[in-house]
C-alpha positions, 0 to 999 in steps of 0.5 A: 499499499505504502509503495502505491502511494509513493508511486502515486506521489511520484506520478502526480509530481511528474504531471505537475512538472509537465503541466508547468513546462507545457502551459508556461511561457518559455520567456517567463521560465527563462526570465525566472530561471536566469542566473542572477547578474552581478549588478542591478543595472544588468538585471535592468538591461536584461528585462528588455530581452523579455519584451519590455519596451522601457524600465525605470527602477528607483532604489532607496536603501538604508545608509546608501544614496538613492539610485536610479536605473533605467533601460529601453525607451522612453519613446520607442517610435522616436528612439527617446531612451528611458529617462529617469526623470520621466512622468509616469502613469502611477495608476492604483498607486495613486490609492496610497495618496488618497488613503494618507489624505483620508487619514489626516482628514479623518483625524481632524474629525471632519469625517468619521470612519463610521460615516454612511455612504447615504450621509456622505453622498445622499444622491446615491440612495437607491442607486448602490445596493446595500447602500445604507450599510456601507461606511467610509471604513469599508470604502477605504478597505475595499470591504463594501461589495460594491462592483468594480467599474473596471470589470464593466464590459462596456468600458471604453478603454480606447476612449475613457470618459474624462467625467468621474460621474460617467465612470460611476454610472457604470456600476449604479444599480448593479447587484452587490458583490458581497454583504458589505463588511463581510469580506475583501474584495478590491474595487477601484469604485471604492476610491472613485467614491472616496475622491468624491467624498473628500471633494465634497467634505473639503469643498475643493479638490482632494488632489489640491489638498494632497499637494497642499498636505502631503506633496508640498511638505516633502518637497515633491514638485514632480507629482500630479493629480491628472494626466491633464495637469502636465506636459505631455512631452514629459510623460513616458509613452505606453505600449499595450499588446492590445493597441498599435500605437503609443497609449500615452494620451489615454486619459484615466481621471478616476481618483484612485487611479489618475495620478502621475509621477516620477519614480523618484517622487513615489520613492520619496513619498513611500519612504516618508509613508513607511518611516512615520514622517509623513503622518503624525502619531494619531494620523499614522494610526488611522492610516494603519487601520484602514490601508497598506503601505505598498502598492501596484499600478496597472493601466494600458501601457503602464504597470508599476510596483511600489514597495517598502522591504522592512528587512532590508529597509529599502523602498523599490519603485519599478516602472515598466511602459509595457502591458498586456500578454505576459508583461505583468508577470515578467515585471514581477519577476524582474522586480523580485529578482532585484529584491533577491539581489539587494538581499544577498 
């Protein structure tokens, strides 16, 4: 009996290995299995062999000066090399800034985590399922059950709406994904609504608040709320497997996914968020109860990773201006290899 069980385990293992070899694209296996190079720059250069158009990596490790690495193209068509100071659509990394702003405003008692959605945005009564059970805390923690607008099959990716209310309309009157508060499920709609709540509470744009209360104190002058706020020439071009041309001018305005910044600016912000120099003790306590301390971002033509690694006291930001196909997995593999190199 034992020999049969052992044989069965061996057969299962062999089948698993065969399945991995057959169904995993070779380019991903090659990226994963290749020996680690001697330097970070070599690893960044090697990323281009896996069909990434351009890459920027910012590393701020304790007791060392911050360093930027680049490879590939800022603008492939015009043969402009990757620029370490290029602006980049940081997509959902924007949520870290909104959560930090919300923590400050909640701590000032202008908002409460227990405020309900009908109190904050009464116009949504009858338009969002279970609306009376949804609190600001649930929105911030992705526990509302509100569908994600990004999953709507009718979203016009080739011509995204420039009115946030048009984006919100995609999920109004849709069924709830689950009972509010019962579980976690990431939804971009949550942060769209938080952006609207902050605007209403402040009486002006939450992006202006972020600029005044977060960016300015940190001396960050290369972070912006919207693509329309910047000179397009300063933005890295973006390439997606679903489009033939540069997708740089596709403008996504939904709060929590609209910001544009340099890798260095994101790195300085993330360091301050993690070392408690951005928020005071009370604000930090609020933040810790509602959101995370690192994030990724993805939009057509743009993918980004912003993480703090406590064990090596390092902030590592990675921007890649390629999306679609295997680009996301390749980008994660490259990022993880860089972290391995920093740890060795």
